[in-house]
C-alpha positions as CSV (number, residue, x, y, z in Angstrom):
1,X,-4.6,10.1,29.3
2,X,-3.3,8.3,26.3
3,X,-5.2,9.0,23.1
4,X,-6.4,6.2,20.8
5,X,-6.6,7.5,17.2
6,X,-8.7,5.7,14.7
7,X,-8.6,6.1,10.9
8,X,-9.9,4.4,7.8
9,X,-13.7,4.8,8.2
10,X,-15.9,6.0,5.4
11,X,-18.6,4.9,3.0
12,X,-18.6,1.5,1.5
13,X,-21.0,-0.5,-0.6
14,X,-22.6,-3.7,0.5
15,X,-20.2,-6.6,-0.1
16,X,-17.2,-4.3,-0.1
17,X,-14.2,-4.0,2.1
18,X,-12.7,-1.5,4.5
19,X,-9.7,-1.4,6.8
20,X,-9.6,0.5,10.0
21,X,-6.4,1.4,11.9
22,X,-5.8,2.4,15.4
23,X,-2.7,4.0,16.9
24,X,-1.8,4.9,20.5
25,X,0.7,7.7,20.2
26,X,2.5,8.3,23.5
27,X,2.2,4.9,24.9
28,X,3.5,1.5,23.8
29,X,0.6,-0.8,23.3
30,X,2.6,-3.9,22.4
31,X,2.2,-5.5,25.8
32,X,-1.6,-5.0,26.0
33,X,-4.8,-6.4,24.6
34,X,-6.4,-4.1,22.0
35,X,-9.6,-4.3,20.0
36,X,-12.6,-2.7,18.5
37,X,-16.2,-1.9,19.5
38,X,-19.0,-0.3,17.6
39,X,-22.1,1.6,18.3
40,X,-25.0,2.1,15.9
41,X,-27.6,4.9,16.4
42,X,-30.1,3.9,19.1
43,X,-28.1,0.7,20.0
44,X,-25.8,-0.2,22.8
45,X,-22.0,-0.5,22.3
46,X,-21.1,-3.9,20.9
47,X,-17.7,-5.5,21.3
48,X,-16.5,-6.4,17.8
49,X,-13.1,-7.9,18.1
50,X,-10.1,-8.2,20.4
51,X,-6.5,-9.4,20.1
52,X,-4.0,-10.2,22.8
53,X,-0.6,-8.5,22.9
54,X,1.1,-11.2,20.8
55,X,-1.8,-12.0,18.5
56,X,-2.1,-15.5,19.8
57,X,-5.7,-15.2,20.9
58,X,-8.5,-13.3,19.3
59,X,-12.2,-12.7,19.9
60,X,-15.0,-11.9,17.4
61,X,-18.6,-11.3,18.0
62,X,-20.8,-13.8,16.2
63,X,-22.1,-11.3,13.6
64,X,-18.6,-10.5,12.2
65,X,-16.8,-13.8,12.6
66,X,-15.6,-15.0,9.2
67,X,-15.9,-11.6,7.7
68,X,-13.7,-9.3,9.9
69,X,-10.1,-9.9,10.9
70,X,-8.2,-8.2,13.6
71,X,-4.5,-7.9,13.5
72,X,-1.6,-5.9,14.9
73,X,1.9,-4.8,14.1
74,X,3.6,-4.1,17.4
75,X,6.6,-2.5,15.7
76,X,4.2,0.2,14.4
77,X,2.1,0.3,17.6
78,X,-0.9,-0.2,15.4
79,X,-4.0,-2.4,15.4
80,X,-6.1,-3.1,12.4
81,X,-9.6,-4.3,11.6
82,X,-10.1,-5.7,8.1
83,X,-13.7,-5.6,7.3
84,X,-14.8,-7.8,4.3
85,X,-18.2,-8.6,2.8
86,X,-19.8,-5.7,4.8
87,X,-23.5,-5.6,5.4
88,X,-25.9,-2.7,6.2
89,X,-26.0,-3.8,9.8
90,X,-22.2,-3.1,10.0
91,X,-23.0,0.7,9.8
92,X,-21.8,2.2,13.1
93,X,-19.2,4.3,14.8
94,X,-16.2,2.0,15.3
95,X,-14.0,2.8,18.3
96,X,-10.6,1.4,19.1
97,X,-10.3,-0.1,22.5
98,X,-7.4,-0.7,24.9
99,X,-7.0,-2.9,27.9
100,X,-4.5,-1.2,30.1
101,X,-5.3,-3.3,33.1
102,X,-3.0,-6.2,32.5
103,X,0.1,-6.8,30.5
104,X,0.6,-10.0,28.5
105,X,-3.0,-11.2,28.8
106,X,-3.1,-14.8,27.4
107,X,-6.8,-14.9,26.4
108,X,-8.7,-12.2,24.5
109,X,-11.4,-10.7,26.7
110,X,-13.2,-7.7,25.4
111,X,-14.9,-7.1,28.8
112,X,-11.5,-6.0,30.1
113,X,-11.2,-2.9,27.9
114,X,-10.5,0.2,29.9
115,X,-10.3,3.0,27.3
116,X,-12.0,3.8,24.0
117,X,-11.1,6.2,21.2
118,X,-13.4,8.8,19.7
119,X,-14.4,6.5,16.9
120,X,-14.6,6.6,13.1
121,X,-17.9,6.3,11.2
122,X,-18.4,3.4,8.9
123,X,-21.5,3.6,6.6
124,X,-22.5,0.6,4.4
125,X,-24.7,1.6,1.5
126,X,-27.0,-0.8,-0.3
């Protein structure tokens, strides 16, 4: 199975910024929807953001809209999550997600994700 490799997590202060990256070595992800989910201790996995293969459609959960930005550089086979104005509630393990079920999806749909990475810890300190 293709690995999804996340990087960029760490400790950040309230109001600060962090950028997460996700690569899928061994498989070209440029035709597929990609995204991010997160899971805090004791809570269910939450879909955070999704982006279609060409970046034309994106999805954000309400709690991050306006603060987080998802983007991708297909030439680098990499997806990013720019996290700005972070809050303590953003503390979680963030996992990259891939939707290998359909190429060239036109509308972002995080319910379609079929694979998740191991995750990277993001901790927001107050």
